[in-house]
N, CA, C and O atoms as a MOPAC input file, in Angstrom:
PM7 MOZYME 1SCF
protein

 N     90.43100 1   105.55900 1   107.32700 1
 C     90.41400 1   106.00000 1   108.28800 1
 C     92.38700 1   105.56100 1   108.93800 1
 O     93.18400 1   104.63000 1   108.82600 1
 N     92.30900 1   107.36800 1   109.80400 1
 C     93.51300 1   107.31400 1   109.87200 1
 C     93.95300 1   106.26300 1   110.70100 1
 O     93.00500 1   105.48700 1   110.81800 1
 N     94.74400 1   105.93800 1   111.21300 1
 C     95.89300 1   105.88200 1   112.59200 1
 C     96.46500 1   105.99100 1   113.39400 1
 O     97.66200 1   105.95700 1   113.10900 1
 N     96.14900 1   106.19300 1   114.91600 1
 C     97.30700 1   106.77800 1   115.86700 1
 C     97.90000 1   106.28400 1   116.76900 1
 O     97.30300 1   105.84600 1   117.75300 1
 N     99.18300 1   106.24100 1   116.64300 1
 C    100.03400 1   105.36800 1   117.80600 1
 C    100.11600 1   105.41300 1   119.05300 1
 O    100.75000 1   106.38800 1   119.45700 1
 N     99.75100 1   104.79000 1   119.76800 1
 C     99.81800 1   105.29800 1   121.40500 1
 C    100.44000 1   104.29900 1   122.38600 1
 O    100.16200 1   103.10400 1   122.49300 1
 N    101.76900 1   105.36000 1   123.41800 1
 C    102.58400 1   103.70400 1   124.27700 1
 C    101.02700 1   103.48600 1   124.96500 1
 O    100.04600 1   104.14700 1   125.30200 1
 N    101.66400 1   101.67500 1   124.91300 1
 C    101.01400 1   100.55400 1   125.14400 1
 C    100.36400 1   101.32300 1   127.12200 1
 O     99.20700 1   101.01600 1   127.40900 1
 N    101.07700 1   102.10300 1   128.08700 1
 C    100.57100 1   102.47100 1   128.81000 1
 C     99.83900 1   103.86000 1   128.59800 1
 O     98.93800 1   104.34100 1   129.28500 1
 N    100.31100 1   104.25900 1   127.73600 1
 C     98.74700 1   105.25800 1   127.74900 1
 C     97.47800 1   104.66800 1   127.13300 1
 O     96.48800 1   105.39900 1   127.09400 1
 N     97.39100 1   103.30000 1   126.60000 1
 C     95.97800 1   102.87400 1   125.51500 1
 C     95.54500 1   101.95000 1   127.35700 1
 O     94.52700 1   102.11400 1   128.02900 1
 N     96.34200 1   101.35300 1   127.56300 1
 C     95.61200 1   101.31500 1   129.54200 1
 C     95.45000 1   102.10900 1   130.13200 1
 O     95.18900 1   101.73700 1   131.27600 1
 N     95.44800 1   103.14900 1   130.02000 1
 C     95.48700 1   104.28800 1   131.37400 1
 C     93.97200 1   104.41600 1   130.48900 1
 O     92.91400 1   104.37200 1   131.11600 1
 N     93.98800 1   104.59600 1   128.79600 1
 C     92.64000 1   105.38500 1   128.50500 1
 C     91.48200 1   104.50400 1   128.31100 1
 O     90.36100 1   105.00800 1   128.24200 1
 N     91.68000 1   102.98600 1   128.20000 1
 C     91.04400 1   102.13600 1   128.36000 1
 C     90.37500 1   101.88000 1   129.92200 1
 O     89.16000 1   101.75100 1   130.07400 1
 N     90.93300 1   101.84900 1   130.57100 1
 C     90.72300 1   101.92700 1   132.23700 1
 C     89.30500 1   103.45200 1   132.50700 1
 O     88.17100 1   103.36800 1   132.97900 1
 N     90.03000 1   104.61000 1   131.98900 1
 C     88.92700 1   105.73900 1   132.01900 1
 C     87.64100 1   105.15700 1   131.77700 1
 O     86.55900 1   105.29300 1   132.34800 1
 N     88.06600 1   104.38300 1   130.65900 1
 C     86.56300 1   104.46800 1   129.66000 1
 C     85.68400 1   103.50300 1   130.32000 1
 O     84.51300 1   103.82400 1   130.52200 1
 N     86.15000 1   102.28100 1   130.70100 1
 C     85.99600 1   101.29200 1   131.37300 1
 C     84.98500 1   101.85300 1   132.95800 1
 O     83.91800 1   101.39300 1   133.36500 1
 N     85.85200 1   102.99800 1   133.55300 1
 C     85.11700 1   103.42300 1   134.50900 1
 C     84.10700 1   104.75900 1   134.13500 1
 O     83.61900 1   105.33200 1   135.10900 1
 N     83.85000 1   105.15600 1   133.09600 1
 C     83.14800 1   105.73100 1   132.50000 1
 C     81.72500 1   105.83500 1   132.60300 1
 O     80.83600 1   106.60100 1   132.97600 1
 N     82.00000 1   104.27600 1   131.90900 1
 C     80.72900 1   103.42700 1   131.49000 1
 C     80.41200 1   102.48300 1   132.23500 1
 O     80.20200 1   101.36200 1   131.77200 1
 N     80.29800 1   102.81800 1   133.80800 1
 C     80.46100 1   102.67100 1   134.97800 1
 C     79.40700 1   103.17900 1   135.80500 1
 O     78.47600 1   102.94100 1   136.57400 1
 N     80.14700 1   104.07100 1   135.15400 1
 C     79.51600 1   105.00500 1   136.62800 1
 C     78.00800 1   105.88900 1   135.91400 1
 O     77.01500 1   106.20400 1   136.57000 1
 N     78.21700 1   106.13200 1   134.47200 1
 C     77.22200 1   106.81500 1   133.65400 1
 C     75.77400 1   105.70400 1   133.57300 1
 O     74.60500 1   106.09000 1   133.55700 1
 N     76.37800 1   103.84900 1   133.51800 1
 C     75.29300 1   102.84600 1   133.64200 1
 C     74.05100 1   103.24400 1   135.10200 1
 O     72.83500 1   103.40300 1   135.19700 1
 N     75.40000 1   103.26900 1   136.15900 1
 C     75.11200 1   103.57700 1   137.64400 1
 C     73.84200 1   104.96300 1   137.36700 1
 O     72.66200 1   104.66800 1   137.55700 1
 N     74.18100 1   106.34700 1   136.94400 1
 C     73.44400 1   107.63900 1   137.15600 1
 C     72.41200 1   107.33400 1   136.06400 1
 O     71.52300 1   108.15000 1   136.30600 1
 N     72.04100 1   106.63700 1   135.02700 1
 C     70.93800 1   106.59200 1   134.35800 1
 C     70.32700 1   105.47700 1   135.13400 1
 O     69.11900 1   105.68100 1   135.25800 1
 N     70.68100 1   104.48400 1   135.64600 1
 C     69.62400 1   103.52200 1   136.41500 1
 C     69.11200 1   104.53800 1   137.81300 1
 O     68.05800 1   104.24600 1   138.37800 1
 N     69.95800 1   105.74600 1   138.30600 1
 C     69.36500 1   106.47800 1   139.10500 1
 C     67.90000 1   107.38200 1   138.87300 1
 O     66.89200 1   107.60500 1   139.54300 1
 N     68.43200 1   107.76800 1   137.47700 1
 C     67.51200 1   108.84100 1   136.92900 1
 C     66.53200 1   108.37500 1   136.52300 1
 O     65.61900 1   109.19900 1   136.45800 1
 N     66.18000 1   106.98600 1   136.07400 1
 C     64.88800 1   106.44300 1   135.78200 1
 C     64.08800 1   105.31000 1   137.24900 1
 O     63.30200 1   104.39100 1   137.02200 1
 N     64.50200 1   105.66600 1   138.45000 1
 C     64.10000 1   105.05500 1   139.09800 1
 C     62.88700 1   105.67300 1   139.71500 1
 O     62.32900 1   105.10800 1   140.65500 1
 N     62.55600 1   106.53600 1   139.34900 1
 C     61.32100 1   107.04100 1   139.59300 1
 C     60.08000 1   106.74100 1   138.85300 1
 O     60.31100 1   106.60800 1   137.65100 1
 N     58.49900 1   106.55000 1   139.26100 1
 C     57.88000 1   106.25700 1   138.47700 1
 C     57.25000 1   107.04900 1   137.99400 1
 O     57.17900 1   108.19600 1   138.43400 1
 N     56.49100 1   106.53400 1   136.72500 1
 C     55.93200 1   107.31300 1   136.46000 1
 C     54.81200 1   108.23400 1   136.81100 1
 O     54.52200 1   109.09000 1   135.97600 1
 N     54.12700 1   108.18000 1   137.95300 1
 C     53.58100 1   108.18600 1   138.91900 1
 C     53.92600 1   109.74800 1   139.27500 1
 O     53.48300 1   110.87600 1   139.05800 1
 N     55.13500 1   109.01100 1   140.04800 1
 C     56.03900 1   109.82800 1   140.74300 1
 C     56.24200 1   111.98400 1   139.50300 1
 O     56.05200 1   113.17800 1   139.73200 1
 N     56.63800 1   111.23100 1   138.51900 1
 C     56.96900 1   112.51600 1   137.42100 1
 C     55.50700 1   113.08000 1   137.01100 1
 O     55.40100 1   114.21200 1   136.54000 1
 N     54.57000 1   112.38100 1   137.17800 1
 C     53.32700 1   113.58200 1   136.74600 1
 C     52.97900 1   114.36900 1   138.39100 1
 O     52.63400 1   115.54200 1   138.53700 1
 N     53.11500 1   113.70400 1   139.11300 1
 C     52.89200 1   114.06900 1   140.74100 1
 C     54.15200 1   115.88600 1   140.34300 1
 O     53.88500 1   117.07100 1   140.14800 1
 N     54.89800 1   115.41500 1   140.38200 1
 C     56.16200 1   116.44600 1   140.36700 1
 C     55.83300 1   117.41600 1   139.15000 1
 O     56.28400 1   118.56200 1   139.13700 1
 N     54.94800 1   116.86700 1   138.02000 1
 C     54.95400 1   118.07000 1   137.32700 1
 C     53.48500 1   118.92300 1   137.43400 1
 O     53.28000 1   120.08800 1   137.09400 1
 N     52.92000 1   118.34200 1   137.78500 1
 C     51.63400 1   118.79000 1   138.72400 1
 C     51.70900 1   119.78600 1   140.09700 1
 O     50.84400 1   120.60800 1   140.39800 1
 N     52.60300 1   119.58800 1   140.64200 1
 C     52.77200 1   120.37600 1   141.69400 1
 C     53.86700 1   121.81200 1   141.34800 1
 O     54.24800 1   122.65600 1   142.15900 1
 N     54.08600 1   121.74400 1   140.32200 1
 C     54.63000 1   123.31500 1   139.25500 1
 C     53.54900 1   124.22000 1   139.24300 1
 O     53.57000 1   125.41600 1   139.53400 1
 N     52.53300 1   123.47100 1   138.84800 1
 C     51.21300 1   124.30900 1   139.05300 1
 C     50.73700 1   125.21800 1   137.61000 1
 O     49.91400 1   126.10700 1   137.39100 1
 N     51.76300 1   124.44400 1   136.77000 1
 C     52.50600 1   125.47500 1   135.27400 1
 C     52.05800 1   124.66400 1   133.96500 1
 O     52.41200 1   125.05500 1   132.85300 1
 N     51.09200 1   123.27000 1   134.17700 1
 C     51.16800 1   122.44600 1   133.18700 1
 C     49.38700 1   122.17100 1   133.05600 1
 O     48.77800 1   122.13000 1   134.12500 1
 N     48.58800 1   121.98700 1   131.75200 1
 C     47.35900 1   121.50700 1   132.02200 1
 C     47.16700 1   120.84600 1   132.06500 1
 O     48.12900 1   120.09700 1   131.89600 1
 N     45.26300 1   119.80800 1   132.43000 1
 C     45.38000 1   118.62400 1   132.67200 1
 C     45.42300 1   117.92200 1   131.58500 1
 O     45.77800 1   116.74800 1   131.69100 1
 N     45.12700 1   118.37700 1   130.46400 1
 C     45.35600 1   118.15900 1   128.89600 1
 C     46.97700 1   117.25900 1   128.45300 1
 O     47.25600 1   116.15400 1   127.98600 1
 N     47.76500 1   118.49800 1   128.92900 1
 C     49.29400 1   117.94800 1   129.18700 1
 C     49.62600 1   117.03500 1   130.30900 1
 O     50.48400 1   116.17600 1   130.10700 1
 N     49.20600 1   117.09400 1   131.15300 1
 C     49.25600 1   115.71200 1   132.17400 1
 C     49.21100 1   115.07100 1   131.59800 1
 O     50.26900 1   114.47000 1   131.41000 1
 N     48.12300 1   114.66900 1   130.89700 1
 C     47.43800 1   113.60400 1   130.33900 1
 C     48.43500 1   112.84500 1   129.37300 1
 O     48.95400 1   111.75200 1   129.60100 1
 N     48.65800 1   113.89800 1   127.87900 1
 C     49.77400 1   113.24800 1   127.17600 1
 C     51.11400 1   112.54200 1   127.89000 1
 O     51.75300 1   111.50400 1   127.72000 1
 N     51.18000 1   113.85900 1   128.91000 1
 C     52.80600 1   113.21300 1   128.99900 1
 C     52.56200 1   111.71400 1   130.01700 1
 O     53.47600 1   110.89100 1   130.05200 1
 N     51.50900 1   111.51600 1   130.66200 1
 C     51.72800 1   110.49300 1   131.29900 1
 C     51.16700 1   109.36800 1   129.99500 1
 O     51.50100 1   108.20900 1   130.24400 1
 N     50.58000 1   109.49200 1   129.00700 1
 C     50.32900 1   108.60100 1   128.72600 1
 C     51.51700 1   108.06600 1   127.10000 1
 O     51.61800 1   107.01300 1   126.47100 1
 N     52.19200 1   109.41400 1   126.98200 1
 C     53.73200 1   109.42900 1   126.38500 1
 C     54.66100 1   108.33900 1   126.88700 1
 O     55.41200 1   107.64400 1   126.20200 1
 N     54.44300 1   108.30300 1   128.47000 1
 C     55.40300 1   107.96300 1   129.27900 1
 C     55.10400 1   106.73100 1   129.17000 1
 O     56.04700 1   106.03900 1   128.78800 1
 N     54.14800 1   106.19700 1   129.36100 1
 C     53.42000 1   104.95200 1   129.32400 1
 C     54.13100 1   104.17300 1   127.92900 1
 O     54.81100 1   103.16100 1   128.10000 1
 N     53.95800 1   104.61400 1   126.85700 1
 C     54.39300 1   103.97300 1   125.85100 1
 C     55.36100 1   104.58700 1   125.62000 1
 O     54.95300 1   105.29500 1   124.69900 1
 N     56.80800 1   104.96800 1   125.83900 1
 C     58.09500 1   105.38800 1   125.82100 1
 C     58.95800 1   103.83600 1   126.45600 1
 O     58.48100 1   103.00100 1   127.22400 1
 N     60.10900 1   103.84400 1   125.92600 1
 C     60.60700 1   103.15500 1   127.12800 1
 C     60.88100 1   103.34600 1   128.61000 1
 O     61.30200 1   102.58000 1   129.47600 1
 N     60.61600 1   104.24500 1   128.61600 1
 C     60.80500 1   105.42600 1   130.17000 1
 C     60.06200 1   104.37000 1   130.75300 1
 O     60.75000 1   103.54100 1   131.34900 1
 N     58.79000 1   104.17300 1   130.73600 1
 C     57.66700 1   103.00400 1   131.14300 1
 C     58.35300 1   101.43900 1   131.37400 1
 O     58.10500 1   100.59500 1   132.23500 1
 N     58.80900 1   101.43400 1   130.83400 1
 C     59.49400 1    99.69000 1   130.66600 1
 C     60.29500 1    99.42300 1   131.75100 1
 O     60.85300 1    98.33100 1   131.85300 1

């Protein structure tokens, strides 16, 4: 692997930006995942675009996935 040398000041700035990004991304992801499985299914039902079989499969899949845990 190649090495790149940057000034310490620039490295510190990039490190701070990286930490800020991780913090924001973590909060955003947590906010997205707050919807319950029931709420997700209700939102899908409201559109009128999906069959009962699809909605059932979606609910079963969400319950088995890491989303439901």
